N, C-alpha and C positions, 0 to 999 in steps of 0.2 A: 373481545377486549376493545376498550375505547382508547383512542390515541389523541393526544392533545394536538399534535401536528400531523395531519394526514399525509403530508408530503414525505415524512419519514418512512411510512409504510410503503409507498410507491417506489421509493429508491431501492429498498430491500427486494421487493418483488422483481423489479427490472434487472437487478444484478443476478438473480437466480437463473435468468435465461441466457446470460452471457458466458461464453466458454473460454475466452482468452484473458489471462490475468497476469498480474505482477504481485508477487509476495514480498513483503518487507519484513525482515527480521533483524535482530541484533546479534553481534558476535558474542560468543561465550565470554563471560567476565566483564562485559560492558557495564559501566556504572548506571546507565539509564535502566538497565534490567532490574536494579534494586527498587525502582519506582513502578515499572510496568510489569514486572514479573519475568522470570528467566525464560518462559516459553511464549512471550508476547510475539504476536505477528499481526500484520494487517494485509488484507488482500484488496486490490483494485481490479475491477472487471471491465472488459471492453467488448464491443460488438464483434470486432473482427481482429484478425492477427496483425494487420497493418496498423490499425489504430493503437493496439497494444504496443507494438514495436516502436512507434513514434513516441508514445508516452514513456517507454522504457529509456529511450535515448535522452529525453528531457530530464528524467529522474537521475541519470548518471552525472549530469552537469552540476558542478558546485555553484549554487546560487549566491547572489550578492548579500544575503542576510547573515552569512557567517563572518565572524571576525577572521582576520588573516591567520591567526594562530589556532583557530578551530579546525578540526578535521572530522567530518561526519563519518560515523562508523556503521551506518546501516548497511545491511546486505539486501540487495534486490535480485530477484530471479524471476524469469518468465515461467508461467505455469499454464496448463491447459486442462480443462475438464473433459472427461470422456463421455 
């Protein structure tokens, strides 16, 4: 299969070797699920547990792009491949 952007292939291959991750999901009934699908999820993979834990702590912080009245509803959890 030909790829327009070869870097997209290398990112996927690199992620397959990483065992420590963060899974992002939406709560049941979240309205964003109407766009993304009820079973939507995204995984972020890291080289080691410490790198993953640092990223997890950053993801828990409410960033400055939200309006004061917005409340993010994503669910994040640590995951590990065996």
